[in-house]
C-alpha positions in Angstrom: -0.1 -0.2 -0.1 1.4 3.5 -0.9 2.1 5.9 1.7 0.5 9.0 2.0 2.2 12.1 0.9 2.4 14.7 4.0 0.4 17.9 3.3 2.7 20.3 1.8 2.3 22.9 4.5 3.9 26.0 2.4 1.8 25.1 -0.2 -1.4 25.8 2.4 0.4 28.8 3.9 0.6 30.1 0.2 -3.1 29.4 -0.9 -4.5 30.8 2.7 -2.3 34.1 2.7 -3.7 34.7 -0.8 -7.2 34.0 0.4 -6.3 36.1 3.4 -4.9 39.1 1.3 -8.7 39.3 -0.4 -10.8 38.5 2.6 -8.9 39.7 5.6 -11.6 39.1 8.0 -12.4 35.5 7.0 -12.4 34.2 10.8 -11.6 30.6 9.1 -8.9 31.4 7.4 -7.2 33.6 10.1 -7.4 30.2 12.1 -6.1 28.1 9.8 -3.3 30.1 9.1 -2.5 30.8 13.2 -2.4 26.7 13.3 -0.2 26.5 10.1 2.5 29.0 11.0 2.6 27.3 14.5 3.1 24.1 12.9 5.9 25.5 10.6 7.6 26.9 13.8 6.8 30.5 12.5 5.5 31.3 16.3 5.2 35.0 16.0 3.3 35.0 12.9 0.9 32.3 14.7 0.6 34.7 17.6 -0.3 37.5 15.2 -3.1 35.5 13.7 -4.4 34.1 16.6 -4.3 37.9 18.2 -6.6 39.0 15.3 -8.7 35.4 15.4 -9.5 36.9 18.9 -10.4 40.4 18.0 -12.7 39.4 15.1 -14.6 36.4 17.2 -14.1 37.4 20.9 -16.6 35.0 22.0 -14.8 32.1 20.9 -13.4 30.0 23.5 -10.9 27.9 21.2 -9.5 31.1 19.9 -8.3 32.0 23.0 -7.1 28.8 23.9 -5.2 28.9 20.7 -4.0 32.4 21.5 -2.7 31.0 25.2 -0.8 28.6 23.1 0.7 31.1 21.3 1.8 33.3 24.1 3.2 30.2 25.9 5.2 29.3 22.9 6.5 33.0 23.0 7.4 32.8 26.4 4.6 35.5 27.4 3.5 33.6 30.3 1.1 36.0 32.3 -0.6 36.8 28.9 -0.3 33.2 28.1 -2.4 32.5 31.5 -4.4 35.0 31.1 -5.5 34.1 27.8 -6.3 30.6 29.1 -8.4 32.0 32.1 -10.4 34.0 29.1 -11.0 30.6 27.0 -12.2 28.7 30.4 -14.4 31.6 31.3 -16.1 30.9 27.9 -16.4 27.5 27.9 -13.1 26.0 26.8 -13.2 22.5 29.1 -10.9 19.9 27.4 -8.8 19.1 30.5 -7.2 15.8 29.1 -5.8 17.9 25.9 -4.6 21.1 28.1 -3.0 18.5 30.0 -0.9 16.8 27.4 -0.9 19.8 24.8 3.1 20.6 24.2 2.2 23.8 23.3 1.6 24.9 27.1 4.5 23.0 28.2 6.2 26.3 30.0 2.7 26.4 31.8 2.8 23.0 33.4 4.6 23.5 36.6 2.9 27.0 37.5 0.7 26.9 40.4 -1.7 29.0 38.8 -1.8 26.8 35.6 -2.6 23.9 38.2 -5.6 25.9 39.7 -7.0 26.3 36.5 -7.1 22.5 35.3 -8.3 21.4 38.9 -11.5 23.6 38.3 -12.1 21.7 35.4 -11.7 18.5 37.2 -14.9 16.7 38.0 -15.6 17.1 41.9 -16.0 13.5 43.5 
């Protein structure tokens, strides 16, 4: 059975950048570009798109979560925690992913991060 080729991230970035130039407020494209930039190691560009996405869709908990991830990757701990708190207040609740998400690695020993996670754990 032939291997499935890996998606060409640069091709995807080029394509969505072209769409973004034509429609800069297209929320889905802004979100996709943020994820693609981060995947390609372009953390500053990903952060820029995540900030834009939060401005375009301020009530989206996943947008705030992704912003928290970009801020953590950019070593901006207080801002990352603030965005994470906002994501949780808007309803983000994927505790399992938060505990294993490599983007949040710098926060995992932070007492405030641990407290945020404990708020999501089911009470026994």
